[in-house]
N, C-alpha and C positions, 0 to 999 in steps of 0.2 A: 627551568633550564635543564635540570637533570632529566626531565621527561623527554624533551626533544633530543637530547644526546642519546637516550636509550632508543628512541625511534630510529635515529640515523644509524646507530650501531646495528640494530636488528635488520634494517633494510639492506645494508651493504654486506653484512656477513652472511645473509641468507641466500645471496645470489649464487647459484651453482656454477662450478667451474667447468663441468662437462655437460654436453648436450648430445645425448645418444638416442637413437631410435627414430621412428617415423610413424605418423598416424594419418589417417584419411582426413583431408581438408574438407570440412562440411560447410564452411562459410564462404570459401572461394568458389562459388557456383556460378558466378557471373562471367559471361563471355563478352567480347567486344561488341556484340550485337545488343548487349544489355547495358550499354555505357551510361544511360540516364537512370537506371534503376538503383534504388537505395534499399539496402537490407540492414537489419539490426539483430543483435543477439544479446543475451544477458550473460553476466560474468560467471554465473553458476554452471554454465554449460560444460566447464572443464572439470567439474567436481566429482560427481558420484553417479552410480547407476540409477538413482532416483530422478536425475535430470539428464538422460542420455542425449548424445548429440543428435540433433535434427537439423534440417536445412534452416537457415536463418529466415526470419519473417520479413516480408516486404512492408515498407511503411504505408500507412493508410493515406490515400490522397483522394478518396471519394467524398461524396456529400452526405453519406449516411451518418446520422447523429453528429454532424459537424456543428449543429447549433448548440450542442452540449459543451460549451466552451469552459465551464467552471471545473477546475480540477477536482472539486469535491464530488460533483456528479459523476465524473469519470472514475473516481476511486471508490466511493460509496454511493451506489445508485439510489437506494432507499435510505435517506439520512434525516436526522434531526439537527438543526443548527439554530443559531441565535439571530438570524435575520439579515445578514449582509454577506457579501462575497468575501471569503477568506476568514470568516469568524470560526470560533470553536464549534466542533461538530462531533456527532456520534452516529453509530449505525443503528437503524431500526431492526436490523437482522442480527440475531445472536451469533457471535463468533467466539469460540473458546480460545483461551490462551494456553497453548500447549508447550510453550518455551521452557526449557530447563536451563537454569542458571540465572545470573543477575539480569533483572529487567526493572527499570525504575517504575514503570507502570502507567505513566501518563500518555494517552493516545490522542489528546485534544487536537493537535496540529498535524497528525500523521497523514491525513488525507491530502494535504497541500505540500508535503515535504518530498524532496528527492531522497532516495535511499538506495542501498545496494540491491534491493529487490525490484526496483522499478526503473532505474536508469538504463538507457539503451546505448549499446556500443555499435556504432554504425559501420557499415562496410559498403563501399561503392568504388567503381573504377574512376569516378570523377568527383572532385569536390562539390559540395552542395551547401546551400544555405536555405533555411526555412524561417521566414519572418511572419509572426502572428501579432495582430493587434485587435483589441476589443475596446470599444468605447460605449459607455452606457450613461443613462441619466444619473443625476446626482454626482457627476464627475467621476464615475467609476471607470477605471482603466486597467487593462491587462496587456502586458507586452511580453513577447517571448521570441527569442532568437536561438536557432539551432544551427550549428555549423560543423561540418566534417571535412577533413582534409587528409589525403594520402600523402604524407610528407615525403618519404623517400624509401625506395626498396620495400621493406616489410614493416615500416613504421607508419602507424596510423594514429590520428588524434582527432578530438572533437570537443565541443563545448555546448552546453544547454543552459540558458539563463532565462529566468522568468521573474517578472515584477507584477505584483497586484497592489493597486492603490485604490481604496474605496472608502471615501469619507462617510458613507451612509447617509441616512436621512437627517434633516436639520433637527437639532436639539436632542438627538438620541445619544450623542457622545459614544460613537461606535466606529471611529475611524480605524482602518486596517492598512498596514503597510507590510508587505510580505516580499522577501527576496529569496530565491532559490537558485543554486548554481551547481552544475556538475561538469567536471573536466575529466576527460579520459584520454589515455594513450595506451597503445598496445603494440607489441612487436613479437613476431615469430620468425624463426629461421626459415630459410627457403624450403627446406625439407620438412618443416613443421615438427622437428624433434624437440624444440624448446620454444616456449612462449612466455611472455610476461605481460601483465596487465596492471596499470596503475590508475586509480580513480581518486579524485578529490571531490567531496560533496560538502556544500555549505547551505544551511537553512537559517533564515532569520525572520522572525515575526514580531511586530510591534502592534499591539492591539489595545485600543481604549476600551475600558470595561464600565458599563453603566449599571450592572447589577440587576437589570430588568426594570420594567415599569412597576410602579408601586401598587397599582390596582387594575387588574385586567378588565373587570366589569366596567369601571369608570372609563377606561380607554375605549371600550366598545361603544358605550353610550355617547361619548364625545364624537367618535367617528360617524355614527349614525346621523348625528346632527350637523355633520360637515365641519366640525371643529377639531381638526387633526392635531393641533398643537396644545390642546388643553389636557395635559397629563404630566406626570412627573416620573423621574427615574430615581433609583436609590443612590447611585454614585456618579460624581462629576469630576473626580480627580484621580481615578484609579486607572492603572495601566499594567498590562502584562507584556513581558519581553521574553521571548524564547529563542535561543541560538544553539545551533548544532554544527559541528565540524567533524568530518570523517575522512580518513586516509586509508585506502586499501591497496595493498600490493599482493597480487596473486600470480603465481608462476607454476609452470609444469615442465616436466621432462619425461620423455618416453624412452623406455629401455627396451630396444629391439635390435635385432641383428641376425647374423646367420650362425650356424653351429660351429664354425671355426675350421671347416674343411678347406684345404688348399684350393684356391680358385683355378689353378692351372691343372688340377687333377680332374680331367673330363670323365673319369670312370666313377667318380664319387658324386652323389647328389647332395647338394647343400640344402639342409633343412633349416628354414628360418625359425627363430624362437622369438617369443614376445613376453617380456617380463612386466608389461603393463605400464602404467603412468603414475608418477609421483607428483604430488602437488603440495605447495606451501602457500599459506595465506596469512598475511600480517594485516591486522586492522587496528587502527587507533581512532576512537571516537570520543568527543567531548561535548557535553551539554551544559548550558547555563539557563536557569529559570529564575526570573526576577519579577516579583509583584510589588508595585508601589501604589500608594494612595496618599496624595498630598492634602486631601481634605476628608478624613475618615468620617463616615456616618455611623455613629455608635449604635444607632437603632437597627442597623443592618447586620453588623457582625455579632457572632454568638457569645464571645467572651469579651468582657470589658476590662482592659488592662488598666493599670494605675495611671498611665500617661496617655495622652491623646495626640501625641506627636505623629509625624509622618510614618506611614507603613513602608518598610523596606525589607521584604522577605526574599531571601535568595537561597538557591540550591545549585551546587556546582559538582559535577562528577565527570570522570573520564574512565575509559575502559581500554585495555590493551589485550589483544587476543593474538595467539599464534596457533595455527592448525596445520598439522602434517597429515597427509593422506596418501593412500595408494589404491588404485583400482586397475583391474584388467581392462583391455580395450573393447570397443563395441564389436570389432570384427576379428576373426582369427587369421591365421597365416594364408588362408585361401580367399581372404577378403569377403567372407560370408559372416552374417550376423551370428554372434555367439548365442548358444542356448542358455548358458549360465554366466552371469556377471556378478561381481562382488566388490565391495570396498571396505576399507578400514580407515578410521580417522582418529586422531587424538588432538584435543583442544585444551590449551592452557589459557586462562584469563586472569587478569589482575584489574581490580576496580577500586577506585578511590572516590569517596563521597564526602563532600563538605557542605554542612548546613549550619544553622545558627547555634545548635547545641554541640558542635564538635565535628571531628573528622573520623571516617570509618574506612577500613581497608578489607577487601574481600579477595580471596584467591580460590579458583576452582580448576579441577582437572577432569576433563570429560572425554572418555573414549566413546566411539560409536562405530557401528558396522552395519552392513546390509547386503542383501543378495537380490538379484533380479533373474527370474527364470522365464524363458520363452520357449516352451516345448513345441509349440506350433506357431505358424506364421501369424495367426490371428488371435493368439492367447498369450497373456502376459501376467506374471505374478511377481510382486515386489514386497519385500519386508525389510525393516530396518529398526534399529534401536540405539538409544544413547543413554549413558548412565554417568552421573557425577560421582567419581570414585573417591575424590579427596576435596576438601575445602568447606566453605561456609554453607553450601547447598548440598552437602553430601547425601547420597542415597536418593536424590531426585532422579527420575528416569522417564523415558518416553519410548513406547514401542508402537509401531504402526505397520499396517499391511494394505496392499492394494491388489485387486484383480481386475483385469480388463479383457473383454472378448469382443472381437469385431465379427459381425455377421456378414458373411460373403456367400452368396448362393449363385451358382452358375456364372461366376465372374462379376457379379453385381454386389455393390456395397449397400447394406441395409441398416447401418448404424452401429454404435458401440455401446456396450453395457459395462458400467464400472461399479465396483463395490469396494469400499474402503472402511477400515476400522483403526482406531487409535486409542491408546490408554496412557494416561500421564499421571504421575505423582510428583508434585513440585511445590515449592514454597510460594506464598503470595508475593507479588512484586514489592519492591522495597518501599514504595510510597505508602502502601497499605499497612505496613508494619512499623515504619520509623519515619516520623515527620515532625518538624518543629518550626513554627512560625509565630508571629505576634498574636494571632487570634485562634490558631489551631495548633495543637501538638498532641502527639500520642507515641507510645512505644509498646508494641505488642509482639508476641511470639506465637503466632497462629500455627495450628496443625497443618500439615501438608494438604493441599487440595488434590482431590482425585477426580480426574475427568475422563469419562468414557465417551467416545464419539464413534458413530457408525453412519454410513451413507450408501445410497444406491441411486445411480442416475443413468439416464439413457439419452444419447444424442444422435441425431440424424438430420443432416442438411440444416434446415431452418428450425428444427425442433430440439428443445432441451427440456428434460423433466427429471425430477428426482425427489428423494425424501431423505431427511437427515434426523438422527436421533442423538441426544446428548443426555448423559447422566452426570450431575455435578455433586460431589460429596465434599463436605467441609468448605463450601463455597464462600468466598470473601467478597464483600461488597460495601458500598457506602450507604448508610441508612438515611432516614429523613433529616437527621441533624448533620449530615455530611461527615459522619465519622465511621471508620471501618468496623464492620461486624462480620462474624463468621457463623454460618448456618451449621452448627455443630452436629456431628454424628447423625446426619440425615442427608438424604439425597434430593436433588431437584431434577425433574425430568422436563426436557424440552424437545418438541417435535416440530419440524418445519418441512413443508413441501412446496415445490415451485414448478411452474410451467412457463417456458419461454417459447413463443412461436411467432414466426414471421410469415404472414400470408401475402402472396403476390398474385395479383390479378391484372394481367396486361401491364399498364403503366401505374397501377394503383398498388399500394402496400398498406398492410395493417400489422404493426409490430406490437406484440402483447407480452407483458411480464406480469405474472400473478404469483404472490407469495402468501402462504398460510402458515401461521405459527400458533403453537399451543404449549402451555406450561402448567404443571399441577401446583405451582407455587407463585401465583400472580402477585402476591404481596411483596415478593422479593425480586422476581424476574419480570420486569415491565416491558412487554412487547405488544405491538398491534397485532390483532388476530389476522387481519387481512391488509395487504398492501398491493396495489395494482397500478400498472402503467399501460397506456395505449397510445400509439402514434399512428395517425391516419395521414397518408401522404400521397402525392401525385408527382411522378418524375418523368421527364421527357426531354429529348434533345431538341434544340432549336437552331435556326439559321444554318442549315446544312451541317448539323452536329458540331458547330463551332461553340455552342453554349449548351450547358446542361442545366435545366430548371428543376428544382426540387422544392415543393411547397407542401406544408402540412400543419397539423395540429397535434400537440402533445397534451395528454391528460394524465394526471396522477392523483391517487386517492389512498387514504388509509383510514381504518376504523378508529374510533375514539379509544384512548387508553391513558393511563397515568404516566405520561412520558417523564423521564428523568429531568430534574431541574439542574441548572448550571450554577456553580459556585466559583466566581472569578478568583478569589483568594487561594483556591486550590487548583485552579485550571482543570476542574473535574466536574463530571455529572454525578448526581446522586438521587436517591429515591425521594418522592414527594407524594403527598396524599391530598393536596389542595384542589387540583383542577385536572380534568381530562382535556386532552387536545386531540384534534383530528376531525374526521367527518367533513372535510372541506375539499371541494374539487378544484384542483389547480389546473388551469388551462394556459398553454403557451401557443402562440401562432408564429410560424417561422417561414422564411423564404431563403433557400440556399441556392447559390449559383456557382457554376464552375466553367471556366474558360481556360483550356490547357492546364497549366499548373497554378492558376489563380483561383482561389475559392473565396466567396463572400457569403455572409449570412446576415439577415435582418430578422430580429426576433422581438416580439411583444410578449413579455412575461406576465403571468397572473392576470390575464385578460378579464376575468370575472370579478376582480377586486371591486367591492362596493355593490355590484349587481346582485351578488348572493351573500352579502354581508362582509364583515371584516374579521371574522373569527378564524383567522388563518395563522395558527401557531403550530410549530413542531416542538418547541420547548416552552414551558410555562413562563409567562412574563416577558417573552421576547417575540413580538409580532413579526411576521414575515414581511418582506417588502411589498409595497403596493404595485400597481400596474407600472411596468418599466419597459422602455424601448432600448434595445442594444444593437450595435452594429459591429461586425467582426470581419476580418480579412486575413487570409493566409496565402503567402506567395512563396512557392518553392522554386528556386532557380539554381542552375549549375554554373559555377564560376569558370 
């Protein structure tokens, strides 16, 4: 009860009494001629020079990649998962954790969750609703509804709700029930001097956990003989539940005006001044993690306790953050883009964690600052840094820089070259240092991790290519026994290169994505050397352009490697040396149709299942789904 009183107190006392200044409205770009257009923007657009104002994006209503309905595919294109829609997943691509401050460290369900980084704030002159429904074999269902409404004057609101229900294959004990919800409302004054945004985000996942099949080789032999049910799984009474709730209140006020000269004095020229923008962000987030096993298999778990009763491991934590910031505006008094922009922020966070061995309380104070320099129209330099000055993660910091150059010759655009670099020193996430459950518990005090990242990429029309380099010092990971370890006083190097290219020939298209990765410590950093995707498609209008036909084949492949294993009791992936997975060609056939604002797809996934064998694993002991048919529809209409 005290927590919610504190939230209400902060929310109401932080509302400013004055609304001064004016800024350029970059989202109100729709005219009455665009009344059926829908645009969206993210909440961080009012924050700093690292995310400057740009015109809002228009929602995607075409058929390109419409068949990729799975939120996991949209979030992590090259991924490994446990074989059903909505199940635990990890990325095949190395992504460093550069966050400074408290982070619990479990990313198992992030690909499916709504968060402040991916929810969309819509803007349109008319209300709209988007209904999506997917039906697959084995009773798989996905339903999503998105609605936006311009309530009155400058008040806008919307909701986005999605359900995934997928029982999985018979006898696999892998049913998934996933609910995600985001509700937003925002208001700005008519002159845009003051604006306030309020978001509510809710995620809940309930997943049956089978621990994987007991013998991969026996499973493959049974499948070859057409006996798909002759195998066993480790767990038949285990279940994971993950729940997260987040409330965000973000507001800004612009301090602008004139120099104070008398308006009736025609001999004096009034010179406007601009004191920039102040922002305040309040965020409250709460997570609950619960692992239960009503019928423990003692041969599966690593530690044998004195009792064999039901497993009921839980972790609960909440975090309260307040951030105050200031930045100068994108344009000067002459409404021209500023050459130099800068920002300063100060963040205070309070975190409380409760697990089986007690309660823990963390406080951190983190200032940050950055500048953006644009000396030429086609050249941009940005740099920023943050440092935890006080608290439990004191002396953690992150600095980063970015340079971008647009090639324009004789008025023609020839692409953009970007270079970025980042250096971080930070504590390992909480889970890797402090955890207590029935079968797993540890308490470590690791040295700070040091992460150097550098990248160079080029983009032009349908081409994107780049190379990234990472150096990880004192890297923390889960070993073969699913326990945290630190690679002390030594570095791990990772190099990745990618090429994305879309070829279009008349009505035919070939979409290519190729990723190459290398590490000098393959015993610790498990990555496929090569991952590739190709989509061959044909697209044409029909019936006097009343219908758009889009038919094609998707192919995906990755080389064999020791992919991380999954441990349900930890909701985590960890190293394993038992089996390599990969070297399997996954083929999907799809048909996409569009008639006005109605889109439909028909998709046959894993077409080659059985024809080229059944060794289709991305996580050891968790076979991927067999050949499956799915049907999906999306209908966008204006109320």
